[in-house]
C-alpha positions as CSV (number, residue, x, y, z in Angstrom):
1,M,151.2,81.5,40.3
2,T,152.8,82.5,36.4
3,P,156.3,81.2,35.6
4,S,157.2,85.2,35.9
5,S,155.1,85.9,39.5
6,A,157.2,83.1,40.8
7,E,160.5,84.1,39.6
8,S,159.0,87.8,40.9
9,L,158.4,86.3,44.1
10,S,161.6,84.3,45.1
11,A,163.7,87.4,44.1
12,L,161.9,89.1,46.7
13,M,162.0,86.3,49.4
14,P,162.2,86.7,52.3
15,V,158.7,88.2,52.8
16,H,158.1,90.4,55.4
17,L,155.3,89.6,57.3
18,V,154.0,92.5,60.0
19,V,152.0,90.5,63.0
20,P,150.7,91.7,65.7
21,S,152.4,90.8,69.2
22,N,150.3,88.6,70.4
23,I,149.7,86.0,67.7
24,D,151.5,83.1,70.0
25,D,149.6,84.4,73.6
26,P,147.2,81.5,74.1
27,S,145.4,83.9,76.1
28,Q,144.6,86.1,73.8
29,P,143.1,83.6,70.7
30,S,141.5,85.1,67.7
31,G,140.9,84.3,64.5
32,G,142.7,86.7,62.7
33,N,146.0,85.6,64.8
34,R,145.5,81.8,63.8
35,Y,145.3,82.7,60.4
36,D,148.4,84.5,60.2
37,R,150.5,82.0,62.2
38,R,149.0,78.9,59.9
39,V,149.5,81.3,56.5
40,S,153.1,81.8,57.7
41,D,153.7,78.2,58.5
42,A,152.2,77.2,54.9
43,L,154.7,80.1,52.8
44,R,157.3,78.2,54.9
45,A,156.6,74.4,54.0
46,S,156.5,75.5,50.1
47,G,159.5,77.2,50.5
48,I,158.7,80.7,50.9
49,G,161.5,82.4,53.4
50,V,159.2,84.3,55.9
51,R,160.7,87.3,58.4
52,E,158.1,87.9,61.0
53,H,157.5,91.0,62.7
54,A,155.7,91.1,65.4
55,V,154.6,94.5,66.8
56,G,153.2,95.6,69.7
57,G,150.2,97.6,70.4
58,D,146.9,98.3,71.0
59,W,145.7,97.5,67.4
60,P,143.7,99.0,65.7
61,R,144.2,102.2,68.2
62,P,148.0,102.0,68.4
63,D,149.7,105.0,71.0
64,A,152.7,106.8,69.6
65,R,154.6,103.8,70.9
66,A,153.4,101.8,68.8
67,T,153.0,103.8,65.7
68,N,156.8,104.9,65.9
69,A,158.1,101.0,66.5
70,L,155.8,100.2,63.4
71,A,157.5,102.9,61.4
72,A,160.9,101.8,63.1
73,V,160.3,98.6,61.6
74,V,159.1,99.2,58.2
75,A,162.3,101.4,57.3
76,D,164.1,98.9,58.1
77,I,163.0,96.5,55.3
78,P,165.1,96.7,52.5
79,D,164.5,98.6,49.3
80,D,162.0,96.3,47.0
81,S,161.1,93.9,49.6
82,A,157.6,92.6,49.8
83,I,155.6,92.9,53.1
84,L,152.3,91.8,53.9
85,V,150.8,93.4,56.6
86,D,147.9,92.9,59.3
87,G,145.2,94.3,58.3
88,L,144.3,95.3,62.2
89,I,147.9,96.8,62.3
90,A,148.1,97.8,58.3
91,S,144.4,99.8,58.3
92,A,145.1,102.3,61.1
93,V,148.3,104.0,60.3
94,P,148.6,105.2,56.9
95,D,150.3,107.7,57.8
96,V,153.5,105.2,58.1
97,L,152.6,102.6,55.7
98,V,151.8,104.6,52.6
99,P,154.9,106.7,52.4
100,H,156.6,103.4,51.5
101,A,154.4,102.3,48.9
102,H,156.4,103.2,46.0
103,R,159.7,101.4,47.4
104,L,157.8,98.4,49.0
105,T,155.7,95.9,48.0
106,L,153.0,96.5,50.3
107,V,150.5,93.6,50.5
108,V,147.6,93.8,52.8
109,L,146.0,91.3,54.6
110,V,142.2,92.1,55.4
111,H,140.5,89.9,58.4
112,L,137.6,92.3,58.9
113,P,137.2,95.6,57.0
114,L,137.2,98.3,60.1
115,G,135.2,100.7,58.9
116,Y,132.9,97.5,58.6
117,R,132.5,97.3,62.5
118,P,130.0,99.9,64.1
119,D,132.3,102.6,65.2
120,H,131.5,106.5,66.3
121,D,134.5,107.9,64.4
122,A,133.4,104.9,61.5
123,A,134.4,108.1,58.8
124,I,137.4,108.6,59.9
125,V,138.4,104.9,60.2
126,R,137.0,104.2,56.9
127,A,138.9,107.0,55.1
128,R,142.5,105.9,56.8
129,E,141.5,102.2,56.0
130,R,140.7,103.8,52.1
131,E,144.0,105.3,52.1
132,V,145.9,102.1,53.0
133,L,144.6,100.2,50.0
134,S,144.3,102.0,47.3
135,A,148.6,102.2,48.3
136,A,148.7,98.5,48.2
137,S,150.0,96.7,45.6
138,G,147.8,93.7,46.6
139,I,145.2,93.1,49.2
140,V,144.7,89.2,50.3
141,V,141.0,88.9,52.0
142,T,139.6,85.6,54.4
143,S,136.4,85.7,51.9
144,S,134.4,86.8,48.7
145,W,131.9,88.6,51.1
146,T,135.0,90.5,51.9
147,R,136.3,91.1,49.0
148,M,133.0,92.4,47.7
149,W,132.6,95.1,50.2
150,L,135.6,96.6,49.4
151,V,134.7,97.3,45.9
152,D,131.3,98.5,47.4
153,N,132.9,100.3,49.9
154,Y,136.2,101.9,48.7
155,A,136.1,101.6,45.4
156,I,139.2,98.9,44.9
157,A,139.6,97.3,41.9
158,P,138.4,93.8,42.2
159,Q,141.1,92.3,40.3
160,R,143.7,93.9,43.1
161,I,142.0,91.7,45.8
162,H,142.6,87.9,46.0
163,V,140.7,86.0,48.5
164,A,142.1,83.4,50.8
165,L,139.7,81.3,52.5
166,P,140.9,79.9,55.9
167,G,142.2,76.6,55.9
168,N,140.9,73.4,58.0
169,D,142.9,70.5,59.7
170,P,141.3,66.9,59.4
171,A,140.0,66.5,62.7
172,A,137.2,62.8,63.7
173,V,133.7,63.3,63.4
174,A,131.6,64.0,66.4
175,P,129.4,60.9,67.8
176,G,126.8,63.4,69.0
177,T,124.6,62.3,72.0
178,P,120.3,61.4,71.6
179,D,118.7,64.3,72.7
180,G,121.1,67.2,70.8
181,G,121.6,69.1,74.3
182,A,125.1,70.1,73.9
183,L,125.6,73.3,72.7
184,L,128.8,74.8,71.7
185,C,129.7,78.9,71.5
186,V,133.2,79.7,70.3
187,G,134.4,83.5,70.4
188,A,135.5,85.9,72.5
189,V,132.7,87.2,74.6
190,A,132.1,90.7,73.3
191,P,129.3,92.4,72.4
192,H,129.9,92.0,68.7
193,K,129.6,88.2,69.3
194,G,125.9,88.6,70.2
195,H,126.5,85.6,73.8
196,D,123.5,88.1,75.4
197,V,121.2,87.5,72.3
198,L,121.9,83.8,72.9
199,V,121.2,83.5,76.6
200,T,118.2,85.3,75.6
201,A,117.2,82.7,73.2
202,L,117.4,80.0,75.7
203,A,115.9,81.5,78.8
204,E,112.9,80.9,76.8
205,L,114.1,77.4,76.7
206,A,114.6,76.5,80.0
207,H,111.7,73.7,80.2
208,L,114.2,71.4,77.5
209,P,117.3,70.1,77.8
210,W,120.3,71.6,77.0
211,R,123.8,72.5,78.4
212,L,125.8,75.6,76.7
213,T,129.6,76.2,76.8
214,I,131.4,78.8,76.3
215,I,134.8,79.0,75.0
216,G,136.6,82.0,74.9
217,S,138.4,85.8,76.0
218,L,136.5,87.1,79.4
219,D,138.9,90.1,79.1
220,R,137.9,91.7,76.1
221,D,134.9,93.5,77.2
222,R,134.4,92.7,81.1
223,D,131.7,94.7,81.5
224,F,129.8,93.0,79.2
225,V,130.6,89.5,80.4
226,E,128.9,90.3,83.5
227,R,126.3,91.5,82.1
228,V,125.7,88.5,80.5
229,R,126.3,85.8,83.7
230,R,123.7,88.2,85.6
231,Q,121.6,88.0,82.7
232,A,121.4,84.1,82.4
233,A,121.2,84.3,86.3
234,A,118.1,85.7,86.3
235,A,116.7,84.4,84.0
236,A,117.7,80.8,86.3
237,I,119.7,79.1,83.5
238,D,122.9,79.9,84.8
239,N,123.8,76.6,86.1
240,R,123.5,75.2,82.6
241,I,126.1,77.8,80.8
242,D,130.0,77.1,81.1
243,F,132.2,80.1,80.2
244,T,135.3,78.7,80.3
245,G,137.7,81.6,78.8
246,P,140.4,80.7,76.2
247,L,141.5,77.5,75.8
248,K,144.5,75.3,74.9
249,A,144.0,74.2,70.7
250,A,143.6,70.6,72.2
251,D,141.0,71.2,75.0
252,V,139.0,73.0,72.0
253,D,139.5,70.2,69.9
254,R,137.7,68.0,72.5
255,A,135.2,70.9,73.1
256,Y,133.8,70.1,69.0
257,A,134.8,66.7,69.9
258,A,131.6,66.5,72.4
259,A,129.5,69.1,70.9
260,D,126.1,68.5,69.1
261,L,125.6,72.0,67.7
262,V,127.7,75.2,67.6
263,V,125.7,78.5,67.8
264,L,127.5,81.5,66.9
265,P,124.7,84.8,67.5
266,S,127.3,87.1,65.9
267,H,126.3,90.4,64.7
268,F,128.4,90.3,62.1
269,E,130.9,88.4,60.7
270,T,133.5,88.6,58.0
271,Y,133.7,84.7,57.6
272,G,133.5,83.1,60.8
273,M,136.6,80.2,61.1
274,A,134.2,78.7,63.6
275,V,131.6,77.5,61.5
276,T,134.3,75.8,59.2
277,E,136.2,74.4,62.7
278,S,132.7,72.9,63.5
279,L,132.4,71.4,60.5
280,S,135.3,70.1,60.0
281,H,134.5,67.9,63.2
282,G,130.9,67.1,61.3
283,V,128.9,68.9,64.0
284,P,126.2,71.7,62.3
285,V,126.0,75.1,63.0
286,L,123.5,77.7,64.1
287,A,124.6,81.2,63.0
288,T,123.0,84.6,62.0
289,E,123.2,85.2,58.2
290,V,125.4,87.8,58.5
291,G,128.9,88.6,56.3
292,G,130.4,85.9,54.7
293,I,128.6,83.2,57.3
294,A,126.8,81.6,54.5
295,E,129.9,81.3,52.4
296,A,131.4,79.3,55.2
297,F,128.6,77.3,55.6
298,G,128.4,76.3,51.8
299,A,126.8,73.5,51.1
300,T,126.9,69.6,50.4
301,P,127.2,68.5,46.6
302,A,123.6,67.6,46.8
303,G,123.4,71.3,47.7
304,R,122.0,71.1,51.4
305,R,123.4,73.4,54.0
306,P,124.7,71.9,57.2
307,G,123.1,74.2,59.3
308,I,120.6,76.6,59.8
309,L,120.8,80.8,59.6
310,V,118.8,83.0,61.2
311,A,118.8,86.6,61.2
312,P,121.0,88.8,63.8
313,G,120.3,90.2,66.8
314,D,116.9,88.4,67.0
315,P,116.6,86.1,70.3
316,A,113.0,84.7,69.0
317,A,114.3,84.1,65.8
318,L,117.2,82.1,67.5
319,S,115.3,80.8,70.0
320,S,112.7,79.0,67.1
321,A,115.8,77.4,65.5
322,L,116.8,75.9,68.7
323,R,113.9,74.5,69.5
324,R,113.4,73.2,66.2
325,W,117.1,71.2,66.7
326,L,116.1,70.2,70.4
327,G,112.9,68.8,69.2
328,E,113.1,67.5,65.9
329,A,115.9,64.3,65.9
330,G,114.8,64.1,61.8
331,L,116.4,67.9,61.6
332,R,119.2,67.1,63.8
333,Q,119.8,63.5,61.8
334,T,119.4,65.4,58.6
335,L,122.2,68.6,59.3
336,R,124.8,65.7,60.8
337,A,124.4,64.3,57.9
338,A,124.8,67.7,55.9
339,A,127.9,68.2,58.2
340,R,129.3,65.3,57.4
341,Q,129.4,65.9,54.1
342,R,130.7,69.5,53.8
343,R,133.3,68.5,55.8
344,K,135.1,66.3,53.1
345,T,135.3,69.6,50.9
346,L,136.7,72.1,53.3
347,P,139.8,73.8,52.6
348,S,143.3,72.9,54.0
349,W,146.1,75.4,54.9
350,T,148.1,74.5,51.8
351,T,145.1,75.8,50.0
352,T,145.1,79.1,52.1
353,G,149.0,79.3,52.0
354,A,149.1,78.9,47.8
355,A,146.3,81.4,47.4
356,V,148.3,84.0,49.6
357,A,151.3,83.3,47.8
358,R,149.9,83.8,44.4
359,A,148.7,87.4,45.9
360,L,151.7,87.9,47.3
361,A,153.4,87.0,43.4
362,D,150.9,89.2,41.7
363,A,151.2,92.1,43.7
364,V,154.9,92.2,43.0
365,V,154.4,91.9,39.4
366,A,151.6,94.9,40.1
367,H,154.5,97.3,42.0
368,E,157.2,96.4,39.2
369,A,155.1,97.5,36.5
370,S,153.5,100.6,38.5
371,V,157.5,101.5,39.0
372,A,158.3,101.5,35.2
373,D,154.8,103.0,34.8
374,P,153.1,105.3,37.0
375,T,150.0,105.9,34.7
376,Q,149.4,102.1,36.3
377,L,148.0,102.8,39.3
378,V,145.6,104.9,38.2
379,L,144.6,101.9,35.9
380,T,144.9,99.1,38.6
381,N,144.2,101.3,42.1
382,G,141.0,103.8,40.9
383,H,142.6,106.2,42.9
384,G,147.1,106.6,42.6
385,R,148.9,107.0,45.5
């Protein structure tokens, strides 16, 4: 952070953080909520004041009540304040936020671009998201992959997009079991997470020793949950799969500590916090090569990947990788060693908070410049407001 940036940010304290109202709801955990909470805490710990505004609603598809509540919150924020808005909220409501972009330093925190997700209203969703992001003074993303996606799809000037990778907490190294059969999948049970693909893959490995624990909400798509349960029962492997639902943080930590391999068969991810959470315990990961997953994997100083990547939506590829993991002791040893080495290079939440603080400070400077010279909007945003 440059001295002028630091002074600009300090002058605008507190930063107004707009987040979904379920940010701390243990029954609805999400990577985005954890990120928002830890960033808020890290900013405060660094001496930056934060005023949180938790807004209710079914984001990113709010009803009129939720939209009006957000509009009231934003209208009450004093002129020349810095406002950091979770993208799940911001990208859905350009009509609420864009009119305030001239008087506030608007920064959008994009966990997952709404336009990246399959949607029957994709064109409308993308147009609204692009409008908000083009009006913002700055954008924070959780992976370099997301940064490039926004540049490629919305023509956002890359210098306006700041990467703040999710942090990690120190954790003890998981001991692992000799046969490697303790499998763990962390994430809400919903179609985009690919649990049905995983069950199909495991049905081909019923003769091998394994047991799967699935941690995550069972309420996002109950029809999908029941379909996956029926699928497991039809393959006669339902007695080897444990759906725990959401768990407290301490219990999730214990599940990682007891795991041999974390499996993430997602159809799309912008980063995959479960990857680095697993690696923080020295547990290798088998995941689909989508979005920012490879970035989360990273590599050891020697260039070794701490897990296996396969194509998304391909149960045969997933089954083959699992067969290798379960059948090859040498592979397990190699990947465990790589995961334990990668564990030492993971970023902390303090690092994440510092990156967000720099992004906020730079956005303040950009906003001040745009107010002084409106032509800077075209130069920096590519579109103007």
